[in-house]
C-alpha positions in Angstrom: 0.1 0.3 -0.2 1.5 3.3 -1.4 0.4 6.3 0.3 1.3 8.7 -2.9 -1.6 7.7 -4.4 -4.3 9.1 -1.5 -1.8 12.3 -0.7 -2.0 13.0 -4.9 -5.7 12.9 -5.0 -5.7 15.3 -1.6 -3.4 17.7 -3.8 -5.7 17.4 -6.8 -9.1 18.2 -4.4 -7.8 20.6 -2.7 -10.1 23.4 -4.0 -13.3 20.9 -3.8 -12.0 20.2 0.0 -11.8 24.1 0.5 -15.2 24.3 -1.0 -17.0 22.0 1.2 -15.3 24.0 4.3 -16.7 26.4 3.1 -20.1 25.1 2.9 -19.8 23.4 6.0 -18.9 26.6 8.1 -21.4 28.8 6.3 -23.9 27.3 9.0 -24.5 28.6 12.3 -24.4 25.5 14.5 -24.4 27.4 17.9 -24.9 25.2 20.2 -25.5 27.4 23.2 -28.8 29.0 21.7 -31.9 27.1 21.4 -32.5 29.2 18.5 -29.7 27.6 16.5 -31.1 24.3 16.7 -32.3 23.8 13.2 -28.7 24.8 12.3 -27.1 21.7 14.4 -29.7 19.6 12.7 -29.0 20.9 9.1 -24.8 20.6 9.9 -25.1 17.2 11.5 -27.2 15.9 8.4 -24.8 17.4 6.2 -21.8 15.4 7.6 -23.6 12.3 7.7 -24.3 12.7 3.9 -20.8 13.6 3.5 -19.2 10.5 5.0 -22.2 8.3 2.9 -20.7 9.6 -0.3 -17.0 8.0 -0.2 -19.0 4.3 1.1 -19.1 4.9 4.8 -21.2 2.6 6.8 -23.4 2.3 9.2 -23.8 6.2 9.1 -26.0 7.2 11.5 -27.5 10.3 13.5 -27.7 9.4 17.0 -30.3 11.8 19.3 -29.1 12.4 22.5 -30.7 15.1 25.0 -29.1 17.2 23.7 -27.5 18.0 20.1 -27.3 14.1 18.5 -24.1 12.6 17.5 -23.0 11.2 13.8 -21.7 7.9 13.4 -20.2 6.0 10.6 -17.3 3.7 9.8 -15.0 2.2 7.3 -13.7 -1.4 8.6 -12.7 -2.9 5.3 -8.8 -3.6 6.7 -7.4 -6.8 7.0 -9.0 -9.1 10.0 -6.3 -8.2 12.3 -5.9 -4.3 11.4 -6.4 -1.5 14.3 -9.0 0.6 14.8 -9.4 4.1 14.8 -12.3 6.1 16.5 -12.1 9.9 14.6 -13.3 12.2 17.5 -14.4 15.9 16.8 -17.5 18.0 17.2 -18.9 20.4 14.8 -20.3 22.8 17.6 -19.4 26.2 17.0 -19.0 29.2 19.4 -21.6 32.4 19.4 -20.2 35.2 17.1 -21.6 37.8 20.0 -23.3 41.2 18.8 -20.7 43.0 20.6 -18.3 41.9 18.5 -19.6 41.6 15.1 -18.3 45.3 14.3 -14.5 43.6 14.9 -14.8 40.9 12.0 -13.7 42.2 9.0 -16.0 39.9 6.9 -19.3 38.0 8.0 -18.5 34.9 10.8 -20.5 32.6 8.7 -19.4 33.7 5.4 -15.8 32.1 5.0 -13.7 34.5 3.0 -10.2 33.6 2.5 -7.5 36.8 2.8 -4.2 36.1 1.8 -3.0 31.9 3.5 -6.1 32.1 6.0 -10.1 31.3 5.6 -11.7 33.6 8.6 -15.2 32.7 9.7 -17.0 31.4 12.9 -15.7 27.4 13.2 -12.9 27.2 10.4 -10.3 26.4 12.8 -12.1 25.3 16.0 -13.3 22.6 15.0 -14.6 21.9 11.5 -11.6 22.4 9.5 -10.1 19.8 11.7 -13.1 17.4 11.1 -13.0 18.0 7.9 -8.8 17.5 7.7 -10.0 13.8 9.2 -12.7 13.2 6.6 -10.7 14.6 3.4 -7.9 12.0 4.1 -10.1 9.1 4.5 -12.1 9.8 1.5 -8.1 10.4 -0.2 -7.2 7.2 1.1 -10.1 5.3 0.2 -10.1 6.2 -3.6 -6.5 5.0 -3.8 -8.3 1.2 -3.2 -7.6 -0.7 0.3 -7.5 0.6 3.6 -4.5 0.3 5.7 -6.8 0.7 9.0 -10.5 0.5 10.2 -12.2 4.2 10.4 -14.7 5.3 13.1 -16.3 8.3 13.2 -17.7 10.3 16.3 -18.5 13.6 15.9 -20.5 15.5 18.7 -22.9 18.8 19.3 -22.0 19.5 22.5 -18.2 20.2 23.0 -18.5 24.1 23.4 -21.6 23.8 26.1 -19.3 20.8 28.4 -20.0 17.6 25.9 -23.0 17.2 28.3 -24.7 14.4 26.7 -21.5 12.4 25.3 -20.6 10.4 28.4 -23.7 9.2 28.7 -23.3 8.4 24.7 -20.3 6.4 24.6 -21.2 4.3 27.9 -24.5 2.9 25.8 -22.7 2.6 22.8 -19.5 0.8 23.8 -19.3 -1.8 21.6 -19.9 0.3 18.7 -16.9 3.0 19.0 -14.7 -0.1 20.4 -11.3 0.7 19.0 -7.4 0.4 19.1 -6.8 4.1 19.7 -8.7 7.6 19.1 -7.5 9.9 17.5 -8.7 13.9 18.5 -7.8 16.4 16.4 -9.1 19.4 18.6 -5.8 20.5 19.9 -3.1 22.4 17.8 0.5 23.4 16.8 2.6 25.5 18.6 4.0 27.2 15.1 3.3 26.4 11.5 6.9 24.6 11.3 6.4 22.4 14.5 3.8 19.4 14.1 2.5 19.1 17.8 1.6 16.3 19.7 -0.5 17.1 22.8 0.4 13.7 25.4 -1.3 15.3 28.6 -4.5 17.4 29.5 -5.0 18.6 33.2 -8.0 17.8 35.1 -10.2 20.3 36.7 -11.8 20.9 40.3 -13.8 24.1 41.0 -16.2 25.3 43.9 -17.3 28.3 45.4 -16.0 29.3 49.0 -18.7 31.4 50.6 -18.0 33.1 54.2 -21.0 34.4 56.2 -20.6 37.1 59.2 -23.3 38.7 60.2 -27.1 38.4 59.9 -27.3 41.4 57.6 -25.1 44.4 55.7 -24.5 46.6 58.7 -23.2 50.7 59.1 -19.4 50.7 59.1 -19.6 53.1 61.2 -21.7 51.4 64.0 -20.2 48.1 64.1 -16.8 48.3 62.3 -14.1 47.0 64.5 -16.0 44.4 66.3 -17.5 42.5 63.4 -15.4 40.6 61.3 -16.1 41.9 58.0 -16.4 38.5 55.6 -14.5 40.5 52.8 -11.6 40.7 54.6 -11.8 37.1 56.3 -12.2 35.6 52.6 -9.6 37.7 51.6 -6.9 36.5 54.3 -8.1 32.8 53.9 -7.5 32.6 49.9 -4.6 34.7 50.1 -3.3 32.5 52.4 -3.4 29.0 50.1 -0.2 30.1 48.5 3.3 31.2 49.9 5.8 33.7 49.0 7.6 30.8 46.5 4.4 30.5 44.3 3.3 26.9 46.1 -0.2 25.5 47.0 -0.4 25.4 51.0 -3.3 23.5 51.1 -2.4 20.3 52.9 -1.7 16.9 51.3 -2.1 18.9 47.7 0.9 17.9 46.2 1.2 14.2 47.7 0.1 12.6 44.2 2.1 14.9 42.2 4.3 12.9 40.1 7.4 14.5 39.2 8.7 15.3 35.6 11.6 13.4 34.1 14.7 15.0 32.8 13.5 14.2 29.6 9.7 15.5 29.6 11.5 18.7 30.7 13.9 18.6 27.9 10.8 17.6 25.6 9.1 21.1 27.1 11.8 23.0 26.7 11.8 22.8 22.7 8.8 24.5 22.6 9.0 28.7 21.4 7.0 29.6 24.6 9.6 31.0 27.1 9.1 34.0 29.7 9.3 36.4 27.1 6.2 34.8 25.1 4.3 34.5 28.5 4.8 38.2 29.0 3.7 39.3 25.3 1.2 37.2 25.2 -0.4 38.6 28.5 0.9 42.3 28.8 1.5 41.4 32.6 4.7 43.6 34.0 6.1 40.6 35.4 5.5 36.7 35.3 5.0 34.8 38.6 4.6 31.4 39.7 5.5 28.1 41.9 9.7 28.8 42.2 11.7 26.1 40.6 9.5 25.5 37.5 9.2 27.1 33.6 6.4 28.7 32.8 5.3 26.2 30.3 6.1 23.5 32.9 3.7 25.6 35.4 1.3 26.1 33.0 0.8 22.7 32.1 2.6 20.1 34.1 2.1 21.6 37.2 -1.5 21.9 39.3 -2.5 25.4 40.5 -5.2 26.7 42.4 -6.6 30.1 41.2 -9.4 32.7 42.5 -11.3 33.2 39.2 -14.2 35.2 40.7 -14.5 37.9 44.2 -18.1 39.3 45.4 -18.7 40.8 48.6 -20.8 43.7 49.7 -21.3 47.6 47.9 -19.7 47.4 44.5 -21.1 50.0 42.5 -20.5 53.7 41.5 -19.9 55.7 44.4 -19.1 54.6 48.1 -21.6 52.8 50.7 -20.0 52.4 54.2 -21.5 48.9 54.9 -19.8 45.8 56.3 -21.1 43.2 54.3 -23.2 40.3 55.4 -21.1 37.7 53.3 -18.3 37.6 50.7 -17.8 34.6 47.9 -15.0 33.6 45.8 -14.8 31.1 43.1 -12.1 28.7 43.0 -10.2 26.1 40.3 -7.5 23.9 41.0 -5.9 22.7 37.3 -5.4 19.0 38.2 -2.4 16.8 36.8 -2.6 13.1 36.4 -2.6 11.1 40.0 -4.7 13.9 41.8 -8.6 13.4 42.4 -11.1 16.1 42.8 -12.8 14.4 45.8 -9.3 14.2 47.5 -8.7 18.4 46.3 -12.3 19.0 47.6 -11.6 17.6 51.4 -8.0 18.9 51.2 -9.1 22.9 51.1 -11.6 21.7 53.4 -9.9 20.8 56.0 -7.2 23.8 55.0 -10.7 25.9 56.2 -11.4 24.2 59.2 -7.8 24.7 60.4 -7.8 28.3 59.0 -10.7 30.1 59.3 -11.3 32.2 62.4 -14.5 30.9 64.9 -15.7 34.8 64.4 -17.2 33.9 60.8 -19.0 30.8 59.4 -17.8 29.4 56.0 -19.1 26.6 53.5 -18.2 24.9 49.6 -20.7 24.9 47.7 -21.3 23.9 43.7 -17.8 21.5 43.7 -17.3 19.7 40.4 -14.0 18.0 38.9 -12.5 15.6 36.6 -9.2 14.0 36.6 -6.6 14.7 34.1 -5.5 12.5 30.9 -2.4 11.1 30.1 -1.6 9.3 26.9 1.7 7.2 26.0 4.0 9.0 24.3 5.4 5.5 23.0 2.6 3.8 21.3 2.7 2.3 18.0 -0.1 5.1 17.1 2.1 7.6 18.4 5.3 6.6 16.4 2.6 6.7 13.5 1.5 10.2 13.4 5.0 11.2 14.8 6.6 9.5 11.0 4.0 11.5 9.4 4.6 14.6 10.8 8.2 13.9 9.9 7.6 13.0 6.4 5.4 15.9 5.6 7.2 18.8 7.6 10.5 17.6 7.3 11.0 17.8 11.6 10.7 16.3 14.5 7.1 16.9 16.2 7.2 18.7 19.7 5.5 17.0 22.7 3.6 19.4 24.8 1.0 19.3 27.6 -2.3 21.0 27.4 -2.7 23.5 30.5 -6.7 22.9 30.0 -9.3 20.0 30.0 -11.4 18.2 27.6 -14.1 16.7 28.8 -14.1 13.9 25.4 -11.0 12.6 26.0 -11.8 12.3 29.7 -14.6 10.1 28.6 -13.2 8.2 25.9 -10.0 6.9 27.8 -12.2 5.9 30.8 -14.8 3.8 29.1 -13.1 2.8 25.7 -10.0 2.4 27.6 -7.8 3.4 25.1 -5.2 6.2 24.7 -5.7 9.4 22.6 -3.6 11.0 20.2 -4.6 14.8 20.2 -3.1 16.6 17.5 -4.4 19.2 15.1 -3.8 21.9 12.7 -4.9 25.1 14.2 -2.2 28.1 15.3 -1.9 30.1 18.3 -3.1 33.5 16.3 -6.4 31.5 15.1 -8.4 33.3 17.6 -10.7 30.5 18.1 -13.7 32.0 20.2 -12.8 35.9 19.3 -13.6 37.4 16.0 -11.8 36.9 12.7 -11.5 33.1 13.5 -8.9 32.1 11.2 -7.5 28.5 9.6 -3.7 28.5 7.8 -4.4 27.4 4.5 -1.1 25.8 4.0 -1.3 24.1 7.7 -4.6 22.6 6.9 -3.3 20.7 3.9 -0.2 19.7 5.2 -1.9 18.5 8.2 -4.7 16.2 5.8 -1.6 15.0 3.8 -0.2 13.5 7.4 -3.2 12.0 8.3 -3.1 10.3 5.6 0.5 9.0 6.0 -0.2 8.6 9.6 -2.9 5.8 8.6 -0.9 3.9 6.4 2.1 4.2 9.0 0.4 2.2 11.9 -0.4 -0.4 9.5 3.2 -1.0 8.9 4.1 -0.3 12.6 
């Protein structure tokens, strides 16, 4: 089996592939707004029809309690061939009215300017879906397929994949595979193909601190009633020391140290202190002593205060002593940390440090663990070789600081490793105005996926 024929087919059909992507992205499949439910259904039907056109079998639109999941399969390889489940999502973020004036062209009229295609969803992630579909089409066109393929494309990723876990549990046998290909991550720059092998988990809660039964006059009661806002600030300030380490007892007990080899891989990424300063506009960096910014952001656990509220926050002044104060807290977790354990650790911290002059409670706690994939599996070797063939350089490995619920659900219930990659770039503006897709990178990504399928059959 020679990938050259399939690669040539992809090159000859570049314009058609681009035109089809434009058609797909012109449909505003916004999952957050029920008003767009007809467009959600329209996109699901469009993708199902596309899969059917190159002889995918069992193509079906599965309803869920939310938005539907599109499924299809090509089980045409040799009996012992590997099976790849391709995951993606067809829903997109809104193009909010307050940002429409910032779009240089209509967000749902995909427009090519220079080397980029602009429009909502072109990179997150309809472009990534179509790179996968186009690669599969190119391989099927040249003859026998080297591996078995299954597609699972959902419509709720932008709202937390709320019903995907139930779908996976219900259809475990249908979705059975050797590996999952998730193209919903990206590259660090156009010249550095990238493999994401770890995603951090999440714990989130709301800490409420109560004092008096109602807001009080600060002149009449200030200095004798402990101000809940002050008590809250003291408690959350104490959650870090002056070295940037989290002081919650037991928080680091299960955190595995980074190996020197991993640190060397992360050091290859072009994301030094200057990168983070230029991206954020912050006057200086801050964080856990002994780790690089990239290690802190992707491989170390964190505790952040996401929001604060107490008392009077309007224009002018109102001299109240507030009845309560609230902080929203989140922790990014690394492998082996457990969200429930972290919750218990924070509770113990508060029991030890909260003064008797206040009452407190933790509410709305939720969380999920981190995910970690092998960097030496046959699938990773196959994608590495594919990237080297197309980009003529070794790919970089990186950890991702955020969380992807779908990856967690697939690892948990299908018990397979996930290959997290993709062809979007840091400046693609996903979720913002003027979202774009760099077309030369997208075309190369399609060719890399073609090589990946053949490589996996031969490893």
